[in-house]
DRENPA-14946 format. One line per field, with one value per atom (N, C-alpha, C, O, CB): x, y, z. Coordinates in steps of 0.05 Angstrom, whole numbers. Glycine has a CB too. Layout:
% residues N
u	X	... .
v	Y	... .
w	Z	... .
This chain:
% residues 148
u	17	0	18	37	-19	11	26	14	-10	24	31	21	17	36	42	-7	-13	1	7	-43	5	17	-3	2	37	-27	-48	-73	-75	-55	-91	-113	-141	-161	-114	-142	-167	-188	-212	-163	-179	-198	-196	-209	-192	-181	-178	-199	-205	-150	-212	-231	-216	-192	-253	-229	-217	-210	-190	-235	-227	-222	-196	-180	-245	-192	-167	-143	-122	-169	-146	-124	-117	-94	-131	-137	-133	-115	-97	-160	-120	-104	-75	-56	-117	-73	-46	-30	-6	-49	-43	-29	-20	1	-47	-35	-29	-10	-2	-54	-2	17	45	50	14	63	91	103	98	108	119	132	151	165	147	150	168	185	185	152	200	218	203	213	233	180	165	141	123	156	140	118	121	143	115	100	102	105	98	77	116	119	93	90	143	74	48	53	71	29	36	38	36	22	17	51	50	25	17	76	13	-10	-28	-22	-26	-50	-70	-89	-95	-85	-98	-116	-139	-136	-101	-163	-186	-201	-194	-205	-221	-235	-265	-276	-230	-277	-306	-314	-316	-317	-320	-325	-350	-351	-327	-370	-395	-391	-403	-416	-374	-369	-344	-336	-368	-331	-306	-286	-275	-311	-281	-264	-244	-251	-281	-219	-198	-195	-196	-171	-193	-191	-165	-161	-215	-148	-122	-123	-137	-99	-108	-100	-70	-56	-110	-59	-31	-14	-13	-28	1	19	42	52	30	51	72	63	78	87	37	26	9	-13	9	19	5	-22	-40	2	-25	-50	-73	-96	-58	-66	-85	-103	-93	-71	-129	-147	-148	-149	-175	-147	-149	-164	-160	-121	-180	-194	-185	-176	-225	-188	-183	-207	-212	-156	-222	-247	-245	-232	-271	-258	-259	-287	-307	-250	-290	-315	-310	-288	-326	-329	-326	-302	-288	-351	-298	-277	-255	-237	-290	-254	-234	-228	-243	-242	-205	-197	-197	-189	-168	-206	-206	-195	-204	-235	-177	-166	-178	-183	-135	-183	-193	-184	-185	-224	-175	-167	-180	-177	-136	-194	-206	-185	-164	-227	-189	-169	-180	-169	-161	-203	-214	-243	-251	-197	-259	-286	-286	-271	-303	-303	-305	-313	-302	-326	-331	-340	-319	-323	-365	-297	-275	-254	-234	-262	-258	-239	-250	-273	-234	-234	-244	-251	-268	-224	-237	-244	-242	-222	-224	-263	-263	-262	-251	-288	-274	-273	-244	-236	-290	-228	-200	-184	-168	-188	-190	-176	-183	-165	-184	-208	-216	-200	-192	-246	-197	-182	-153	-141	-184	-141	-113	-110	-92	-104	-129	-127	-130	-116	-148	-148	-152	-127	-120	-177	-115	-91	-67	-49	-86	-64	-41	-46	-29	-29	-69	-77	-56	-52	-103	-44	-24	1	19	-18	4	28	26	45	34	2	-2	-1	-21	-30	21	24	6	4	53	-7	-23	-47	-60	-6	-54	-77	-93	-82	-68	-118	-135	-147	-146	-157	-158	-172	-200	-205	-157	-219	-247	-262	-250	-260	-288	-305	-326	-339	-319	-329	-350	-365	-355	-337	-389	-404	-398	-401	-435	-390	-384	-401	-397	-354	-418	-435	-450	-453	-418	-460	-476	-460	-472	-494	-433	-417	-399	-388	-400	-396	-378	-349	-342	-383	-332	-305	-286	-292	-302	-264	-243	-230	-224	-222	-226	-212	-191	-193	-233	-171	-152	-161	-169	-122	-160	-168	-152	-140	-198	-152	-140	-156	-169	-110	-155	-169	-150	-133	-193	-154	-138	-157	-178	-116	-148	-163	-165	-147	-150	-185	-189	-168	-165	-216	-154	-133	-105	-85	-135	-103	-77	-59	-69	-81	-33	-14	-15	-22	14	-8	-6	12	6	4	34	53	40	46	78	23	9	-11	-14	-5	-25	-44	-29	-38	-60	-7	9	19	18	33	29	39	16	20	51	-8	-31	-38	-45	-55	-37	-42	-23	-31	-40	3	23	19	21	52	12	8	-16	-15	4	-38	-62	-56	-65	-85	-43	-36	-18	-22	-22	2	20	5	11	42	-13	-29	-46	-49	-46	-58	-75	-59	-68	-88	-34	-17	-9	-9	8	-3	4	-19	-15	13	-43	-66	-73	-80	-90	-71	-76	-57	-65	-73	-32	-12	-19	-17	16	-27	-36	-59	-60	-43	-79	-102	-94	-102	-123	-78	-69	-53	-56	-51	-37	-19	-34	-28	3	-54	-66	-96	-107	-60	-110	-139	-154	-178	-149	-140	-154	-151	-161	-142 .
v	-23	0	25	26	0	44	69	88	91	82	100	118	145	157	120	156	182	204	200	187	227	249	268	281	265	270	287	269	247	310	280	263	272	266	263	286	297	275	280	314	251	230	207	186	220	209	187	188	209	188	166	164	157	149	143	159	151	121	113	158	106	77	72	55	63	86	82	92	80	97	114	124	104	100	151	91	71	49	40	59	40	19	29	14	9	54	65	67	61	93	76	79	51	49	92	31	4	-12	-34	-11	-2	-16	-12	7	-8	-31	-28	-1	9	-51	10	36	34	14	46	54	55	80	94	54	85	108	135	153	108	137	162	162	179	169	143	141	160	161	112	176	194	178	154	212	191	179	183	201	193	164	165	161	147	144	173	169	140	125	186	132	104	99	116	97	76	69	50	42	94	44	26	44	66	9	33	49	31	7	59	43	29	48	72	21	37	52	51	30	40	74	77	84	108	98	64	68	84	101	41	81	95	125	141	86	134	162	172	195	168	155	162	174	195	182	159	168	146	123	176	154	137	144	168	140	124	128	116	92	116	133	124	124	140	141	107	109	112	92	85	136	142	135	148	171	113	104	124	126	76	138	157	184	202	161	186	209	200	211	226	180	172	159	162	195	144	131	151	144	112	174	195	185	176	221	187	181	205	228	173	200	222	211	188	233	228	219	236	259	222	224	238	232	209	228	252	249	262	282	260	249	260	269	254	238	294	303	310	304	328	321	326	343	338	339	364	384	386	404	410	370	373	348	328	395	348	328	343	366	316	330	343	323	300	352	333	317	328	352	318	310	319	301	276	321	313	297	309	333	297	293	303	309	295	283	330	337	333	318	367	347	345	354	371	362	343	352	381	387	333	398	426	427	443	441	410	411	401	403	395	390	381	403	398	357	426	448	467	476	462	474	490	519	531	491	531	558	559	568	579	549	547	574	577	532	595	622	631	643	642	627	635	618	629	632	592	575	584	585	546	590	598	623	625	604	642	666	660	670	687	643	635	622	628	616	604	590	609	606	568	628	647	665	672	664	672	689	675	687	701	649	635	617	601	619	619	602	602	581	611	624	625	611	606	654	604	589	559	545	595	550	522	518	523	512	511	510	489	466	504	497	480	468	450	458	476	464	486	508	442	481	499	484	459	512	499	487	497	521	493	479	487	470	453	485	474	457	445	458	474	418	404	386	379	387	378	360	331	324	366	315	287	271	274	280	253	237	254	245	216	277	294	311	325	277	312	328	346	339	309	371	390	382	377	419	381	371	390	398	342	398	413	393	370	425	403	386	403	428	375	389	402	392	369	394	410	401	416	437	406	405	417	410	389	408	427	423	428	445	442	411	413	411	399	390	422	419	389	374	436	382	355	345	320	352	363	354	357	358	370	357	359	335	313	363	340	318	300	309	329	275	256	266	264	229	278	289	311	313	300	327	348	336	346	367	316	303	290	293	281	277	265	286	283	250	309	330	342	349	353	344	354	336	345	358	310	291	295	297	262	298	302	329	331	301	350	377	377	389	397	364	363	347	356	350	325	309	325	325	283	339	355	378	383	367	391	412	401	414	426	378	366	360	365	340	350	344	370	371	329	391	417	429	438	437	428	439	421	432	441	395	377	384	384	348	389	395	422	425	397	442	468	464	476	487	448	443	430	438	426	409	394	412	410	370	429	447	469	476	458	481	506	505	523	528	485	487	463	460	492	445	422	423	406	395 .
w	0	0	0	15	24	-17	-18	3	5	-46	20	40	28	16	64	30	18	35	58	17	22	36	48	68	18	35	45	50	40	26	66	76	66	78	106	44	34	27	28	11	20	13	32	28	-15	54	73	94	106	86	99	121	147	146	115	169	195	194	206	218	181	179	163	172	164	141	126	142	141	99	156	173	195	201	185	206	227	216	230	236	192	179	174	177	154	165	161	186	187	148	208	233	244	257	254	238	248	231	238	252	207	191	201	215	161	195	204	195	173	194	213	207	184	181	232	167	144	145	165	118	124	123	126	139	97	113	113	132	130	85	150	169	192	204	179	198	221	248	249	223	268	294	310	326	310	305	319	349	357	308	365	394	401	389	410	422	431	448	464	448	443	459	444	421	467	456	443	427	435	463	405	387	379	374	362	378	369	349	347	393	336	316	321	326	288	322	322	294	287	344	278	249	244	226	235	261	257	259	244	278	278	282	269	273	312	253	240	259	255	217	281	303	311	315	327	313	324	354	361	309	371	400	409	407	414	420	431	462	473	421	474	502	500	496	520	505	499	523	544	493	520	542	546	568	535	525	529	540	542	502	546	560	584	589	540	599	623	618	635	641	596	589	584	588	611	574	567	544	524	560	547	524	506	515	534	480	460	436	428	453	424	400	376	379	404	353	327	310	302	314	304	289	262	258	304	243	215	209	213	195	199	188	159	149	204	146	117	111	91	107	127	120	140	137	117	161	181	197	196	201	210	230	256	257	223	277	304	325	326	312	341	363	389	391	364	408	434	456	453	433	478	502	526	532	505	542	567	587	588	578	603	623	652	667	620	658	685	684	668	705	702	705	716	734	724	705	714	743	758	697	752	780	799	824	784	790	807	811	825	795	798	800	821	819	773	841	864	856	868	886	836	827	797	785	840	784	755	741	719	745	753	741	739	719	758	760	760	740	725	788	740	720	692	675	725	687	660	651	628	659	670	663	658	639	686	674	670	643	628	693	636	610	587	567	609	589	567	564	542	572	586	585	575	562	612	580	571	547	540	594	536	513	491	478	502	485	464	471	454	456	497	506	501	505	535	493	487	457	443	499	446	417	403	413	409	382	365	378	366	354	402	416	430	436	435	436	451	474	475	432	493	515	516	511	542	521	522	541	555	494	542	559	541	525	582	543	529	548	570	505	540	556	548	524	554	567	561	582	606	563	572	589	610	633	603	602	619	639	656	635	636	654	638	617	673	648	635	642	665	644	621	624	609	586	613	622	608	588	595	627	564	543	529	527	523	520	501	473	470	507	454	427	406	411	423	382	359	334	333	357	315	290	266	267	288	246	222	198	199	221	175	151	143	150	128	129	121	102	98	108	89	70	82	67	44	108	121	116	111	151	117	114	139	161	110	135	157	179	203	147	172	191	209	232	178	196	211	231	253	192	223	240	264	287	225	258	279	299	323	267	288	305	322	345	288	311	326	349	370	307	344	366	389	413	356	383	403	417	442	391	402	413	432	453	391	423	440	466	487	424	463	487	506	530	479	495	511	525	549	494	511	523	546	567	502	541	562	587	609	552	583	606	621	646	597	606	619	635	657	597	623	637	661	682	618	659	681	704	728	673	698	718	731	756	706	715	726	745	767	703	737	754	780	802	740	778	802	821	846	794	810	826	840	862	809	826	836	840	853	817	830	829	841	837	802	854	866	896	910	856 .
């Protein structure tokens, strides 16, 4: 199989197979961990062993790829208003990733996320996964240190 350089026609299912094939000369350094596929939602789900077993998803929509990693429940943060201000003020210090709040299983959760165009290169998607995971770890450390 020839590895494509851009992903404009690749589904999450096809990317799942690419990530699971043996590494070659031009293969990106995908994060270490277990990976599964939710084919219905066009989502790859990792448990990243090189980021403390952090769960992270990579979803494909018509025009974009989106990575997302949960960080902490909002109600578990002792002063979420202060944390929100800190995150907004230092948001530019988190390269290639953003932090937001989404509802997961009925609970508001801080998440790190990143978005890429649907025709992004495999290397860019790989870098975004690492950046999102790194941002999640940094924010988790900030929360543990100052807000729990």
